[in-house]
N, CA, C and O atoms as a DFTB+ gen file, in Angstrom:
332 C
 N C O
     1  1     -25.548     -21.531       2.209
     2  2     -24.340     -21.905       2.719
     3  2     -23.339     -22.093       1.204
     4  3     -23.353     -22.620       0.092
     5  1     -22.332     -21.054       2.314
     6  2     -20.903     -21.355       0.785
     7  2     -20.077     -22.227       0.618
     8  3     -20.180     -22.938       1.617
     9  1     -18.957     -22.812      -0.319
    10  2     -18.233     -23.541      -0.277
    11  2     -17.608     -24.297       0.730
    12  3     -16.484     -23.845       0.515
    13  1     -17.440     -25.049       1.614
    14  2     -16.551     -25.306       3.097
    15  2     -14.936     -24.415       2.802
    16  3     -14.484     -24.028       1.724
    17  1     -14.608     -24.348       3.564
    18  2     -13.036     -23.532       3.565
    19  2     -13.554     -21.910       3.178
    20  3     -12.644     -21.113       2.953
    21  1     -14.364     -21.621       3.130
    22  2     -13.929     -20.426       3.364
    23  2     -14.951     -19.033       4.765
    24  3     -15.022     -17.826       4.996
    25  1     -15.433     -20.196       5.206
    26  2     -15.693     -19.480       6.390
    27  2     -15.054     -19.665       7.341
    28  3     -14.728     -20.849       7.434
    29  1     -14.634     -18.933       8.272
    30  2     -14.472     -19.056       9.654
    31  2     -14.880     -18.606      10.718
    32  3     -16.057     -18.753      11.046
    33  1     -13.677     -17.734      11.752
    34  2     -14.754     -17.509      13.039
    35  2     -15.658     -16.783      12.399
    36  3     -15.833     -16.039      11.434
    37  1     -16.369     -17.488      13.674
    38  2     -18.164     -16.031      14.140
    39  2     -18.197     -15.990      12.194
    40  3     -17.756     -14.878      11.901
    41  1     -18.386     -16.416      11.480
    42  2     -18.542     -16.830      10.306
    43  2     -18.435     -15.757       9.074
    44  3     -18.956     -15.661       7.963
    45  1     -17.850     -15.286       9.548
    46  2     -17.058     -14.276       8.643
    47  2     -16.129     -15.397       7.194
    48  3     -15.732     -16.559       7.107
    49  1     -16.146     -14.532       6.567
    50  2     -15.360     -15.047       5.013
    51  2     -13.383     -15.094       4.802
    52  3     -12.450     -14.347       4.506
    53  1     -13.593     -16.175       5.101
    54  2     -11.128     -16.303       5.175
    55  2     -11.018     -16.029       4.001
    56  3     -11.745     -16.458       3.106
    57  1      -9.846     -15.084       3.849
    58  2      -9.251     -15.382       2.094
    59  2      -8.321     -15.866       2.639
    60  3      -8.115     -16.178       3.812
    61  1      -7.394     -15.962       1.206
    62  2      -6.162     -16.802       1.352
    63  2      -5.149     -15.883       1.164
    64  3      -5.286     -14.662       1.088
    65  1      -4.166     -16.496       1.094
    66  2      -2.898     -15.265       1.132
    67  2      -2.829     -14.726      -0.775
    68  3      -2.273     -13.790      -1.350
    69  1      -3.300     -15.349      -1.029
    70  2      -2.962     -14.437      -2.656
    71  2      -3.861     -13.182      -2.779
    72  3      -3.449     -12.031      -2.920
    73  1      -5.485     -13.682      -2.685
    74  2      -5.650     -12.253      -2.202
    75  2      -5.039     -11.093      -1.010
    76  3      -5.058      -9.921      -1.385
    77  1      -4.658     -11.292      -0.007
    78  2      -4.097     -10.636       0.825
    79  2      -2.715      -9.963      -0.266
    80  3      -2.571      -8.755      -0.453
    81  1      -2.156     -10.628      -0.648
    82  2      -1.015     -10.202      -1.016
    83  2      -1.225      -9.074      -2.714
    84  3      -0.414      -8.331      -3.268
    85  1      -2.739      -9.451      -3.086
    86  2      -2.599      -8.348      -4.827
    87  2      -3.194      -7.123      -3.732
    88  3      -2.802      -5.961      -3.844
    89  1      -4.066      -7.490      -2.797
    90  2      -4.279      -5.919      -1.570
    91  2      -2.743      -5.650      -1.721
    92  3      -2.211      -4.828      -2.467
    93  1      -2.344      -6.235      -1.137
    94  2      -1.277      -5.152      -0.715
    95  2      -0.142      -4.919      -1.893
    96  3       0.808      -4.159      -1.709
    97  1      -0.317      -5.568      -2.981
    98  2       0.674      -5.035      -4.282
    99  2      -0.744      -4.181      -4.935
   100  3      -0.385      -3.829      -6.059
   101  1      -2.660      -3.550      -4.631
   102  2      -2.377      -2.597      -5.112
   103  2      -2.601      -1.141      -4.523
   104  3      -2.744      -0.073      -5.117
   105  1      -2.580      -1.514      -2.814
   106  2      -2.171      -0.874      -2.170
   107  2      -0.556       0.651      -2.242
   108  3      -0.546       1.881      -2.189
   109  1       0.985      -0.920      -2.442
   110  2       1.482      -0.361      -3.057
   111  2       1.960       0.511      -4.649
   112  3       2.860       1.327      -4.847
   113  1       1.326       0.151      -5.230
   114  2       0.806       0.881      -6.660
   115  2       0.423       2.385      -6.308
   116  3       1.285       3.222      -6.580
   117  1      -0.814       2.850      -5.712
   118  2      -1.421       3.526      -5.799
   119  2      -0.310       4.531      -4.663
   120  3      -0.548       5.737      -4.609
   121  1       0.199       4.283      -4.290
   122  2       1.719       5.119      -2.832
   123  2       2.611       5.143      -4.116
   124  3       3.211       6.201      -4.306
   125  1       2.749       4.375      -4.814
   126  2       4.173       5.593      -5.499
   127  2       3.793       5.945      -6.443
   128  3       4.572       6.584      -7.150
   129  1       1.965       5.622      -7.070
   130  2       1.296       6.701      -7.885
   131  2       1.548       7.974      -7.026
   132  3       2.272       8.842      -7.512
   133  1       1.097       8.128      -5.988
   134  2       1.364       9.391      -4.981
   135  2       2.047      10.039      -4.511
   136  3       1.858      11.106      -3.926
   137  1       3.200       9.313      -4.762
   138  2       4.869       9.130      -4.706
   139  2       5.455      10.195      -5.666
   140  3       6.111      11.201      -5.397
   141  1       5.188       9.878      -6.437
   142  2       5.089      10.550      -7.954
   143  2       4.585      12.009      -8.430
   144  3       5.098      12.882      -9.129
   145  1       3.507      11.907      -7.831
   146  2       2.631      13.576      -7.765
   147  2       3.757      14.208      -7.187
   148  3       4.780      14.606      -7.744
   149  1       3.356      14.257      -5.721
   150  2       3.779      14.109      -4.324
   151  2       5.383      15.482      -4.807
   152  3       5.470      16.698      -4.642
   153  1       6.529      14.264      -5.522
   154  2       8.123      14.727      -5.987
   155  2       7.602      15.835      -7.026
   156  3       7.815      17.043      -6.922
   157  1       6.817      15.145      -8.139
   158  2       6.953      16.243      -9.254
   159  2       6.265      17.835      -8.721
   160  3       6.744      18.956      -8.894
   161  1       4.653      17.333      -7.846
   162  2       4.932      19.173      -7.327
   163  2       5.964      19.504      -6.135
   164  3       6.318      20.657      -5.888
   165  1       6.365      18.488      -5.493
   166  2       7.703      19.649      -5.156
   167  2       8.445      19.972      -5.969
   168  3       9.235      20.815      -5.546
   169  1       8.677      19.524      -7.641
   170  2       9.667      19.884      -8.475
   171  2       9.347      20.688      -9.359
   172  3      10.150      20.992     -10.242
   173  1       8.359      21.094      -9.314
   174  2       7.828      21.991     -10.004
   175  2       8.459      23.443      -9.586
   176  3       9.266      23.202      -8.688
   177  1       8.434      24.806      -9.847
   178  2       8.709      25.990      -9.262
   179  2       7.408      26.592      -9.947
   180  3       7.299      27.329     -10.927
   181  1       6.474      26.043      -9.119
   182  2       5.188      27.223      -9.364
   183  2       5.061      27.936      -7.452
   184  3       5.860      27.911      -6.517
   185  1       4.418      28.192      -7.521
   186  2       4.338      29.698      -6.258
   187  2       3.093      28.410      -5.759
   188  3       1.910      28.203      -6.028
   189  1       4.291      27.653      -4.779
   190  2       3.085      27.198      -3.563
   191  2       4.065      27.716      -2.275
   192  3       5.290      27.767      -2.161
   193  1       2.932      28.083      -1.340
   194  2       3.480      28.349      -0.232
   195  2       4.490      27.852       0.435
   196  3       4.485      26.647       0.183
   197  1       5.547      28.152       1.301
   198  2       6.232      27.589       1.957
   199  2       5.428      26.477       3.440
   200  3       6.203      25.705       4.005
   201  1       4.373      26.506       3.776
   202  2       4.113      26.102       4.683
   203  2       3.255      24.323       3.693
   204  3       3.119      23.185       4.144
   205  1       2.951      24.798       2.553
   206  2       2.354      23.692       1.658
   207  2       3.087      22.846       0.930
   208  3       2.487      21.989       0.282
   209  1       4.305      22.899       0.891
   210  2       5.981      22.362       0.380
   211  2       5.881      21.508       1.551
   212  3       5.389      20.381       1.488
   213  1       6.548      22.257       3.110
   214  2       6.116      21.265       3.780
   215  2       5.150      20.198       4.408
   216  3       5.040      19.686       5.522
   217  1       4.690      20.119       3.560
   218  2       3.020      19.498       3.959
   219  2       3.122      18.228       2.879
   220  3       2.453      17.198       2.802
   221  1       4.110      18.672       2.165
   222  2       4.172      18.188       0.530
   223  2       5.231      17.065       1.648
   224  3       4.809      16.012       2.126
   225  1       6.148      17.431       1.792
   226  2       7.353      16.551       2.214
   227  2       7.549      15.696       3.429
   228  3       8.113      14.649       3.747
   229  1       6.679      16.819       4.053
   230  2       5.908      15.059       5.710
   231  2       5.125      13.793       4.695
   232  3       5.041      12.585       4.918
   233  1       4.608      14.611       3.512
   234  2       3.160      13.357       3.283
   235  2       4.293      12.191       2.588
   236  3       4.335      11.006       2.919
   237  1       5.355      12.977       1.348
   238  2       5.682      12.433       0.885
   239  2       6.666      11.840       1.613
   240  3       6.896      10.943       0.802
   241  1       7.674      11.562       2.785
   242  2       7.850      11.171       3.399
   243  2       7.195       9.997       3.750
   244  3       7.433       8.848       3.376
   245  1       6.129      10.517       4.701
   246  2       5.025       9.435       5.010
   247  2       4.690       7.906       4.532
   248  3       4.627       6.817       5.103
   249  1       4.458       8.508       2.821
   250  2       4.413       7.473       1.380
   251  2       5.112       7.147       1.448
   252  3       4.854       6.041       0.973
   253  1       6.849       7.088       1.892
   254  2       7.919       6.042       1.430
   255  2       8.234       5.462       2.672
   256  3       9.069       4.557       2.690
   257  1       7.786       5.777       3.542
   258  2       7.996       5.321       4.406
   259  2       6.810       4.301       4.553
   260  3       7.202       3.334       5.207
   261  1       5.923       4.219       4.297
   262  2       4.449       3.355       3.996
   263  2       4.968       2.107       3.210
   264  3       5.209       0.965       3.603
   265  1       5.077       2.762       1.815
   266  2       5.961       1.927       0.469
   267  2       6.577       0.936       1.314
   268  3       6.311      -0.254       1.480
   269  1       7.826       1.999       2.020
   270  2       8.627       0.166       2.791
   271  2       8.395      -0.261       3.291
   272  3       9.129      -1.247       3.363
   273  1       7.337      -0.291       4.214
   274  2       6.705      -1.221       4.601
   275  2       5.986      -2.536       3.899
   276  3       6.248      -3.738       3.948
   277  1       5.178      -1.932       3.368
   278  2       4.188      -2.326       2.639
   279  2       5.162      -3.756       1.716
   280  3       5.023      -4.979       1.695
   281  1       6.216      -2.704       0.995
   282  2       7.277      -4.382       0.353
   283  2       7.857      -5.281       0.895
   284  3       8.252      -6.366       0.468
   285  1       7.941      -4.510       2.492
   286  2       8.720      -5.915       3.156
   287  2       7.015      -6.882       3.748
   288  3       7.161      -7.911       4.408
   289  1       6.224      -6.609       3.560
   290  2       4.967      -7.387       3.313
   291  2       4.624      -8.409       2.817
   292  3       4.273      -9.525       3.201
   293  1       4.839      -7.647       1.459
   294  2       4.240      -8.787       0.160
   295  2       5.268      -9.269      -0.117
   296  3       5.340      -9.799      -1.226
   297  1       6.813      -9.283       1.028
   298  2       7.546      -9.846       0.212
   299  2       7.637     -11.171       1.373
   300  3       8.177     -12.218       1.018
   301  1       7.076     -11.030       2.751
   302  2       6.781     -12.326       2.970
   303  2       5.912     -13.487       2.640
   304  3       5.973     -14.633       3.085
   305  1       4.859     -12.823       1.530
   306  2       3.970     -13.633       1.649
   307  2       3.857     -14.222       0.962
   308  3       3.258     -13.948      -0.078
   309  1       4.377     -15.297       1.223
   310  2       4.239     -16.496       0.255
   311  2       3.106     -16.383      -1.116
   312  3       2.042     -15.769      -1.035
   313  1       3.595     -17.126      -2.392
   314  2       2.641     -17.223      -3.252
   315  2       2.154     -18.583      -2.904
   316  3       0.943     -18.621      -2.682
   317  1       2.602     -19.370      -2.833
   318  2       2.018     -20.698      -2.275
   319  2       2.260     -21.588      -0.881
   320  3       3.449     -21.449      -0.590
   321  1       1.632     -22.398       0.038
   322  2       1.411     -22.910       0.368
   323  2       2.743     -23.917       0.982
   324  3       2.559     -25.044       0.523
   325  1       3.621     -23.899       1.587
   326  2       5.244     -24.305       1.214
   327  2       4.132     -25.953       2.157
   328  3       3.380     -25.988       3.131
   329  1       4.594     -26.935       1.246
   330  2       4.158     -28.370       2.594
   331  2       5.298     -29.359       2.261
   332  3       5.399     -30.417       2.883
């Protein structure tokens, strides 16, 4: 049996705010890296087809939207429980 307080409903392990916040921060870091990669790809003068550029543009727009949502989520997660 694990330490008290780590197990919640139906025996599932509970995670703290800091763990969830760290996950979201890592996800945001990965999305930022993908955004940078897509922007570099779109700015290069390679012979990408029009269809590929459109796909990259759509992916870039979606990644920026996802990053905005992640940043909002991260901002709302307090570091510590206020008492």
